[in-house]
PDB file with one MODEL, atoms N, CA, C and O in Angstrom:
MODEL        1
ATOM      1  N   MET A   1       3.597  14.256  -5.127  1.00  0.00           N
ATOM      2  CA  MET A   1       3.482  12.924  -4.836  1.00  0.00           C
ATOM      3  C   MET A   1       3.547  12.159  -5.850  1.00  0.00           C
ATOM      4  O   MET A   1       2.933  12.470  -6.871  1.00  0.00           O
ATOM      5  N   GLN A   2       4.330  10.955  -5.783  1.00  0.00           N
ATOM      6  CA  GLN A   2       4.256  10.111  -6.910  1.00  0.00           C
ATOM      7  C   GLN A   2       3.857   8.685  -6.529  1.00  0.00           C
ATOM      8  O   GLN A   2       4.696   8.071  -5.870  1.00  0.00           O
ATOM      9  N   ALA A   3       2.626   8.005  -6.857  1.00  0.00           N
ATOM     10  CA  ALA A   3       2.421   6.615  -6.563  1.00  0.00           C
ATOM     11  C   ALA A   3       2.638   5.725  -7.530  1.00  0.00           C
ATOM     12  O   ALA A   3       2.385   6.009  -8.701  1.00  0.00           O
ATOM     13  N   GLU A   4       3.180   4.426  -7.135  1.00  0.00           N
ATOM     14  CA  GLU A   4       3.718   3.623  -8.199  1.00  0.00           C
ATOM     15  C   GLU A   4       3.298   2.028  -7.824  1.00  0.00           C
ATOM     16  O   GLU A   4       3.220   1.621  -6.665  1.00  0.00           O
ATOM     17  N   VAL A   5       3.091   1.360  -8.793  1.00  0.00           N
ATOM     18  CA  VAL A   5       2.866  -0.222  -8.365  1.00  0.00           C
ATOM     19  C   VAL A   5       4.151  -1.048  -9.129  1.00  0.00           C
ATOM     20  O   VAL A   5       4.728  -0.739 -10.172  1.00  0.00           O
ATOM     21  N   GLU A   6       4.317  -1.864  -8.495  1.00  0.00           N
ATOM     22  CA  GLU A   6       5.505  -2.895  -8.660  1.00  0.00           C
ATOM     23  C   GLU A   6       5.113  -4.169  -8.638  1.00  0.00           C
ATOM     24  O   GLU A   6       4.559  -4.646  -7.647  1.00  0.00           O
ATOM     25  N   ALA A   7       5.349  -4.826  -9.678  1.00  0.00           N
ATOM     26  CA  ALA A   7       4.734  -6.360 -10.098  1.00  0.00           C
ATOM     27  C   ALA A   7       5.158  -7.300  -8.827  1.00  0.00           C
ATOM     28  O   ALA A   7       6.218  -6.996  -8.281  1.00  0.00           O
ATOM     29  N   GLY A   8       4.584  -8.178  -8.416  1.00  0.00           N
ATOM     30  CA  GLY A   8       4.976  -8.985  -7.278  1.00  0.00           C
ATOM     31  C   GLY A   8       4.631 -10.102  -7.605  1.00  0.00           C
ATOM     32  O   GLY A   8       4.053 -10.180  -8.689  1.00  0.00           O
ATOM     33  N   SER A   9       4.828 -11.273  -6.877  1.00  0.00           N
ATOM     34  CA  SER A   9       4.058 -12.413  -7.004  1.00  0.00           C
ATOM     35  C   SER A   9       3.906 -13.172  -5.598  1.00  0.00           C
ATOM     36  O   SER A   9       4.363 -12.639  -4.587  1.00  0.00           O
ATOM     37  N   GLY A  10       3.280 -14.388  -5.538  1.00  0.00           N
ATOM     38  CA  GLY A  10       2.757 -14.965  -4.341  1.00  0.00           C
ATOM     39  C   GLY A  10       1.741 -14.224  -3.541  1.00  0.00           C
ATOM     40  O   GLY A  10       1.599 -14.485  -2.346  1.00  0.00           O
ATOM     41  N   GLY A  11       1.057 -13.348  -4.114  1.00  0.00           N
ATOM     42  CA  GLY A  11       0.032 -12.559  -3.166  1.00  0.00           C
ATOM     43  C   GLY A  11       0.662 -11.415  -2.495  1.00  0.00           C
ATOM     44  O   GLY A  11       0.233 -11.011  -1.414  1.00  0.00           O
ATOM     45  N   VAL A  12       1.696 -10.860  -3.112  1.00  0.00           N
ATOM     46  CA  VAL A  12       2.424  -9.501  -2.702  1.00  0.00           C
ATOM     47  C   VAL A  12       1.570  -8.227  -3.023  1.00  0.00           C
ATOM     48  O   VAL A  12       1.282  -7.990  -4.196  1.00  0.00           O
ATOM     49  N   PHE A  13       1.247  -7.580  -2.231  1.00  0.00           N
ATOM     50  CA  PHE A  13       0.525  -6.412  -2.635  1.00  0.00           C
ATOM     51  C   PHE A  13       1.306  -5.174  -1.649  1.00  0.00           C
ATOM     52  O   PHE A  13       1.254  -5.207  -0.419  1.00  0.00           O
ATOM     53  N   ASP A  14       1.938  -4.225  -2.333  1.00  0.00           N
ATOM     54  CA  ASP A  14       2.475  -3.424  -1.460  1.00  0.00           C
ATOM     55  C   ASP A  14       2.156  -1.972  -2.274  1.00  0.00           C
ATOM     56  O   ASP A  14       2.021  -1.896  -3.495  1.00  0.00           O
ATOM     57  N   VAL A  15       2.084  -1.070  -1.520  1.00  0.00           N
ATOM     58  CA  VAL A  15       1.798   0.598  -2.253  1.00  0.00           C
ATOM     59  C   VAL A  15       2.857   1.189  -1.644  1.00  0.00           C
ATOM     60  O   VAL A  15       3.137   1.020  -0.457  1.00  0.00           O
ATOM     61  N   PHE A  16       3.624   2.062  -2.609  1.00  0.00           N
ATOM     62  CA  PHE A  16       4.604   2.797  -2.377  1.00  0.00           C
ATOM     63  C   PHE A  16       4.162   4.234  -3.025  1.00  0.00           C
ATOM     64  O   PHE A  16       3.615   4.351  -4.121  1.00  0.00           O
ATOM     65  N   VAL A  17       4.546   5.447  -2.024  1.00  0.00           N
ATOM     66  CA  VAL A  17       4.202   6.798  -2.455  1.00  0.00           C
ATOM     67  C   VAL A  17       5.614   7.348  -2.330  1.00  0.00           C
ATOM     68  O   VAL A  17       6.294   7.068  -1.342  1.00  0.00           O
ATOM     69  N   ASP A  18       6.131   8.224  -3.436  1.00  0.00           N
ATOM     70  CA  ASP A  18       7.403   8.902  -3.283  1.00  0.00           C
ATOM     71  C   ASP A  18       8.424   7.812  -2.543  1.00  0.00           C
ATOM     72  O   ASP A  18       8.953   8.144  -1.482  1.00  0.00           O
ATOM     73  N   GLY A  19       8.668   6.607  -3.080  1.00  0.00           N
ATOM     74  CA  GLY A  19       9.504   5.604  -2.816  1.00  0.00           C
ATOM     75  C   GLY A  19       9.484   5.161  -1.367  1.00  0.00           C
ATOM     76  O   GLY A  19      10.449   4.551  -0.905  1.00  0.00           O
ATOM     77  N   GLN A  20       8.461   5.436  -0.663  1.00  0.00           N
ATOM     78  CA  GLN A  20       8.040   4.890   0.731  1.00  0.00           C
ATOM     79  C   GLN A  20       7.037   4.058   0.722  1.00  0.00           C
ATOM     80  O   GLN A  20       6.025   4.469   0.155  1.00  0.00           O
ATOM     81  N   ARG A  21       7.001   2.795   1.272  1.00  0.00           N
ATOM     82  CA  ARG A  21       6.104   1.717   1.434  1.00  0.00           C
ATOM     83  C   ARG A  21       4.840   2.189   2.444  1.00  0.00           C
ATOM     84  O   ARG A  21       5.075   2.179   3.652  1.00  0.00           O
ATOM     85  N   VAL A  22       3.903   2.478   2.117  1.00  0.00           N
ATOM     86  CA  VAL A  22       2.856   3.003   2.946  1.00  0.00           C
ATOM     87  C   VAL A  22       1.669   1.786   3.377  1.00  0.00           C
ATOM     88  O   VAL A  22       0.862   1.845   4.304  1.00  0.00           O
ATOM     89  N   TYR A  23       1.840   0.809   2.492  1.00  0.00           N
ATOM     90  CA  TYR A  23       0.786  -0.302   2.575  1.00  0.00           C
ATOM     91  C   TYR A  23       1.493  -1.650   2.320  1.00  0.00           C
ATOM     92  O   TYR A  23       2.192  -1.818   1.321  1.00  0.00           O
ATOM     93  N   CYS A  24       1.322  -2.458   3.107  1.00  0.00           N
ATOM     94  CA  CYS A  24       1.969  -3.780   2.921  1.00  0.00           C
ATOM     95  C   CYS A  24       0.776  -4.985   3.254  1.00  0.00           C
ATOM     96  O   CYS A  24       0.246  -5.108   4.358  1.00  0.00           O
ATOM     97  N   LYS A  25       0.514  -5.732   2.212  1.00  0.00           N
ATOM     98  CA  LYS A  25      -0.490  -6.853   2.360  1.00  0.00           C
ATOM     99  C   LYS A  25      -0.159  -7.660   3.538  1.00  0.00           C
ATOM    100  O   LYS A  25      -0.857  -8.057   4.471  1.00  0.00           O
ATOM    101  N   PHE A  26       1.056  -7.797   3.265  1.00  0.00           N
ATOM    102  CA  PHE A  26       1.764  -9.193   4.379  1.00  0.00           C
ATOM    103  C   PHE A  26       1.506  -8.681   5.679  1.00  0.00           C
ATOM    104  O   PHE A  26       0.891  -9.408   6.460  1.00  0.00           O
ATOM    105  N   ASP A  27       1.927  -7.378   6.098  1.00  0.00           N
ATOM    106  CA  ASP A  27       1.983  -6.622   7.321  1.00  0.00           C
ATOM    107  C   ASP A  27       0.612  -6.719   7.849  1.00  0.00           C
ATOM    108  O   ASP A  27       0.527  -6.898   9.064  1.00  0.00           O
ATOM    109  N   GLU A  28      -0.463  -6.637   7.179  1.00  0.00           N
ATOM    110  CA  GLU A  28      -1.678  -6.458   7.489  1.00  0.00           C
ATOM    111  C   GLU A  28      -2.599  -7.790   7.580  1.00  0.00           C
ATOM    112  O   GLU A  28      -3.756  -7.774   7.159  1.00  0.00           O
ATOM    113  N   SER A  29      -2.094  -8.782   8.076  1.00  0.00           N
ATOM    114  CA  SER A  29      -2.832  -9.719   8.268  1.00  0.00           C
ATOM    115  C   SER A  29      -3.226 -10.407   6.961  1.00  0.00           C
ATOM    116  O   SER A  29      -4.173 -11.180   7.102  1.00  0.00           O
ATOM    117  N   ASP A  30      -2.727 -10.316   5.713  1.00  0.00           N
ATOM    118  CA  ASP A  30      -2.937 -10.904   4.497  1.00  0.00           C
ATOM    119  C   ASP A  30      -4.195 -10.054   3.894  1.00  0.00           C
ATOM    120  O   ASP A  30      -4.785 -10.591   2.956  1.00  0.00           O
ATOM    121  N   GLN A  31      -4.574  -9.023   4.255  1.00  0.00           N
ATOM    122  CA  GLN A  31      -5.838  -7.985   3.679  1.00  0.00           C
ATOM    123  C   GLN A  31      -5.506  -7.137   2.785  1.00  0.00           C
ATOM    124  O   GLN A  31      -4.427  -6.546   2.835  1.00  0.00           O
ATOM    125  N   PHE A  32      -6.474  -6.935   1.741  1.00  0.00           N
ATOM    126  CA  PHE A  32      -6.417  -5.874   1.021  1.00  0.00           C
ATOM    127  C   PHE A  32      -6.582  -4.505   1.629  1.00  0.00           C
ATOM    128  O   PHE A  32      -7.009  -4.577   2.782  1.00  0.00           O
ATOM    129  N   PRO A  33      -6.375  -3.306   1.208  1.00  0.00           N
ATOM    130  CA  PRO A  33      -6.854  -2.347   1.934  1.00  0.00           C
ATOM    131  C   PRO A  33      -8.213  -2.006   1.650  1.00  0.00           C
ATOM    132  O   PRO A  33      -8.698  -2.280   0.552  1.00  0.00           O
ATOM    133  N   GLU A  34      -8.884  -1.419   2.564  1.00  0.00           N
ATOM    134  CA  GLU A  34     -10.345  -1.112   2.431  1.00  0.00           C
ATOM    135  C   GLU A  34     -10.422  -0.044   1.399  1.00  0.00           C
ATOM    136  O   GLU A  34      -9.381   0.485   1.010  1.00  0.00           O
ATOM    137  N   ALA A  35     -11.647   0.331   0.901  1.00  0.00           N
ATOM    138  CA  ALA A  35     -11.962   1.586   0.087  1.00  0.00           C
ATOM    139  C   ALA A  35     -11.476   2.720   0.886  1.00  0.00           C
ATOM    140  O   ALA A  35     -11.927   2.942   2.010  1.00  0.00           O
ATOM    141  N   GLY A  36     -10.484   3.512   0.286  1.00  0.00           N
ATOM    142  CA  GLY A  36     -10.149   4.780   1.028  1.00  0.00           C
ATOM    143  C   GLY A  36      -9.275   4.897   1.919  1.00  0.00           C
ATOM    144  O   GLY A  36      -9.047   5.957   2.502  1.00  0.00           O
ATOM    145  N   GLU A  37      -8.517   3.512   2.185  1.00  0.00           N
ATOM    146  CA  GLU A  37      -7.660   3.448   3.426  1.00  0.00           C
ATOM    147  C   GLU A  37      -6.327   3.881   2.939  1.00  0.00           C
ATOM    148  O   GLU A  37      -5.540   4.150   3.847  1.00  0.00           O
ATOM    149  N   ILE A  38      -5.942   3.995   1.897  1.00  0.00           N
ATOM    150  CA  ILE A  38      -4.451   4.482   1.184  1.00  0.00           C
ATOM    151  C   ILE A  38      -4.751   5.884   1.443  1.00  0.00           C
ATOM    152  O   ILE A  38      -3.867   6.489   2.050  1.00  0.00           O
ATOM    153  N   GLN A  39      -5.777   6.528   1.128  1.00  0.00           N
ATOM    154  CA  GLN A  39      -5.945   7.995   0.980  1.00  0.00           C
ATOM    155  C   GLN A  39      -5.776   8.224   2.471  1.00  0.00           C
ATOM    156  O   GLN A  39      -4.829   8.984   2.670  1.00  0.00           O
ATOM    157  N   ARG A  40      -6.323   7.858   3.491  1.00  0.00           N
ATOM    158  CA  ARG A  40      -6.774   8.148   4.813  1.00  0.00           C
ATOM    159  C   ARG A  40      -5.211   8.061   5.358  1.00  0.00           C
ATOM    160  O   ARG A  40      -4.828   8.964   6.102  1.00  0.00           O
ATOM    161  N   ARG A  41      -4.356   7.055   5.023  1.00  0.00           N
ATOM    162  CA  ARG A  41      -3.061   6.944   5.630  1.00  0.00           C
ATOM    163  C   ARG A  41      -2.126   8.271   5.048  1.00  0.00           C
ATOM    164  O   ARG A  41      -1.395   8.949   5.770  1.00  0.00           O
ATOM    165  N   LEU A  42      -2.308   8.463   3.688  1.00  0.00           N
ATOM    166  CA  LEU A  42      -1.731   9.464   3.272  1.00  0.00           C
ATOM    167  C   LEU A  42      -2.014  10.822   4.062  1.00  0.00           C
ATOM    168  O   LEU A  42      -1.141  11.586   4.473  1.00  0.00           O
ATOM    169  N   LYS A  43      -3.396  10.985   4.200  1.00  0.00           N
ATOM    170  CA  LYS A  43      -3.823  12.414   4.789  1.00  0.00           C
ATOM    171  C   LYS A  43      -3.300  12.393   6.259  1.00  0.00           C
ATOM    172  O   LYS A  43      -2.856  13.461   6.681  1.00  0.00           O
ATOM    173  N   ASN A  44      -3.293  11.131   7.232  1.00  0.00           N
ATOM    174  CA  ASN A  44      -3.079  11.161   8.512  1.00  0.00           C
ATOM    175  C   ASN A  44      -1.519  11.065   8.691  1.00  0.00           C
ATOM    176  O   ASN A  44      -1.028  11.137   9.817  1.00  0.00           O
ATOM    177  N   GLY A  45      -0.732  10.899   7.545  1.00  0.00           N
ATOM    178  CA  GLY A  45       0.787  10.883   7.691  1.00  0.00           C
ATOM    179  C   GLY A  45       1.276   9.733   8.480  1.00  0.00           C
ATOM    180  O   GLY A  45       2.482   9.591   8.680  1.00  0.00           O
TER     181      GLY A  45
ENDMDL
END
């Protein structure tokens, strides 16, 4: 599994794992993920 960070602007915050977006701040009511949220999403698929 490979996670990567891509630079953005204008408040963009996306998390990609193996080339697939698993979190998008814009899609989540402009909220950053809570502690452990990304890990839970990966575990739950």
